[in-house]
N, C-alpha and C positions, 0 to 999 in steps of 0.2 A: 888336950888341945880342944878348944871349944869348936863346935860345929858352926859353919857359916850358915846363917839363916838365908833362905831364898825367899825374896819378896815376890809376890804375884805381880805380873806385868799389868800395868794399867790399861784397861780396854779403851780403845779410841772409838768414840761414838760419832765422830765427824768424818768418817771415811767416805760417806756418800758425797761429800763435796768434790772429791776427785772425779768420780763418775759424772757428776753434774757439770763440772768444768769441761770435761771431755765432750759431753753432749753439746754444750753451748758452743764450743770451738767448732765442732763438726757442723752444727746448724749455721754458724756464721759463714763457714767455708761454702756451704751449700748455696746460700743466698748470694754470695759473691760470684759463684759460678753462674747462677741464673742471671744476674745483672750483666755479667760480661758477655754471655751469649745473646742477650737481648739487644746489644748494640752492634749493628752491622756496619763494617767499614767497607764501602763499595769498592774503593780503589784496591784495597788489599784483596777483596774477594775476586776481582777481575784478574789481578796479578796471580793469585793462586790458581785460578781456573786456567789461565793461559799457560802457566808453568806445568800443570798436570797434563794438559793437551800436548805441549811440546815434548815432555818426557815420554809420553805414551805414543807419540807420532800419530795423534788423533786428527782425523780430517772429517769434514762434514758437520752436520748439525745433530747427529745422534738421535734422530727421530722427532725433534722439535725444531722449529725454524729460528726462534730467537730465545735468548735467555729471559728469565723472569725479570720484570722491571721492579725497581725499588723506589719507594716514595721517600722524599726528604733528601736533604743534602748529604754528602758523604760524612761519615763519622758522627752523624747526629741521630743514630738510632733508627734509621729508616727501616721499614718493614716490607716484606715481600708482598706484592699485590697479585692475588690469584686471578688468572684469566682463563677462559675455556681454551682447550686445545685447538690450535689452528687460528686463534684470534689474537695471538701475541703481536705487539706492535714494536717498532723500533723508531728512533728519531729519524725524521726525513733528512735527506741530504739537500744541499742548496739547489741542485738541479731538480730534484723531485719537488721541492717547495715552489720553484718557478713554474713547473708544469701545473701544479695545483692552483696557483694564483691565476695563471692564464685560463684555466678551466672555469674558475669562478667569474672572471671578467666576461668571458664569452657568454656564459649562461645568464648573467645579470643583464647584459645588453640585448640578448635575444628575446627576453620576456616582453620587450616593447613591440616586437614585430610579429610574434607568434601568438595568436589568440588562444589556441589550444595548448596543451602541455608540450614544451619544447622537444621532449624526447620522441614524440611522434614524427617530427620532421628531422631533428638533429639529435644525435647522441654523442656525448663527449666523455671519453674514457681516459684515465691516467693510469698507466702501468709503469711503476717505478719512474724512470726519467723520460718516458715516451708519452706524448699527448696525441690522441687520435680523435678527430672529428668525423663522424659518420653522417653522411647526407643520404636521406631516403630517396632512392631513384624515382619512386612513385610520385613524390612531391616536387622534385626538382626537374624532372624530364617527362616528356610524353612517352607513351609506350613505344619501345623500339626506336627512339630518337635520341640524339645527343645534344640538341639545342637546349640551353637552360631556359626554363620558364621565366617570363618577365616578372611575375609576381614574387619570385624567389630571389631576385637580384638583391633587394635590401638585406635579406638574411645572409647571403653570400658576401655582401659588402662588410657586414659586421665581422664575420669570421675572418675575411681577408685582412681587414684593418688590424685586428688584434694579433693575428698570427704573423703578419708582415712586420709589425712593430718590433718583434723579437729579433729581427735581422738574422734569422737562422734558416737553413735549408728546409724546404717544405716538399714532402713527397705526396703526390696525388695518385691514388690507386682506384681504378674502376673495377667493379665486380657485378656479375649477373647471376641469375639462377640458371637452371639447366634448360629451360624452355627457350624456344626461338621462333619468332613468327616468320612464316614463309614469305610474307609480303614486305619484309624489312629491306631497306636499302643497303644494309650491312651484310657482309658475307656470313658472319657467324658471331658468336658471343665475344670472341676475342676482339674482333673489329669494333663491336658496339662498346665494350667496356673501355677499350683504349681511346675511342673517340670521345666518350664522356669525360674521361680523365683529362684528355687534352683540352677539351672545352673549358673545364674548370681552371686548369693551369693557365690557359690563354687569358681568361677573364682576370685572374689575379695579376698577371703581368701587366696588362694594359690598363685595368681600372685602378690599380694601386701602385703603378710604376715600379713593380718589383724587378729586380735583376733576373733575367732568364736563367742565369747560372745557379740561382738559388731554388729553382723549381725543377721537379722531376715528375713526369707523367708515365704511368704504366697501366696496362690492362691485363687482368688475370682471368677474364671470362668467368666461368663457373667453377674454377679449380680450388678456390678458397672460400667455401661456404661457412657462414656463421651458424647455420641451422640446417636441418634436413629439408629437402625439397619436396617432401611428401605432403605437406600441408600448405595452405595459402599463407599462413603467418610465417612459416619457414621461408618460403620463396620471397615474401615481402622483405624479410630481414636480409636475405642474400643479395637483393638488388640494391646496390649502394655505391657511393663514391666516398673514399676515405682520404682525409688530409692529415698527415702525420708530421710531427716535429719530434726529433730525438735530442734531448738535452744531454748529450754525451759529455763526460768530463774531458777537460783539456788533456792533450797528450803530455 
């Protein structure tokens, strides 16, 4: 019986194509992952974040006030915009936007009447949905007096016209520093601060035909200082009358 001849197996010199194909496939998958992660779907991101917070019973801001903001419309590859800690912003509400618009209108009209910088006589602050106009007592009143100086009437007219046009309640608050002259006609700082607040409220009601029910006057004496009373600048800042409107959301 003849022996079966064994032929040598033919050596495959193209086995490297298998490894090369695997490498190309992995490289393609890598770039697909990079492309997918570069496109941020803001709506899904918010949904995921809220779901995680709900599942973990998370409350509060976790050390930051707002989430990072994303530029660009949703699902269009928006990117995260880095901002310094503590300077994050969020979209204003309609109430906050009204308060900001009122601040700009008052400041723009006051430039016609105040020769120096308006903030030396009037300061306007917006804190969320609350607008506060601070009148420097040194410019609007004589020392230890509650009568409004005639030269400041046009300034108060501008403020009253703009705030009264909103048709919202206005709270007038009087404040003093800790000092009190012995020659004053008022018993103490409570009496003086309340009289100044009442004088401003009375002017707004009669000069601008405001409904008295929309006005509130209160005196706080020296109990709510803005600064320390140890320096002249601090005492100057504490002597003031504040007009405030709160743009509270509807019930």
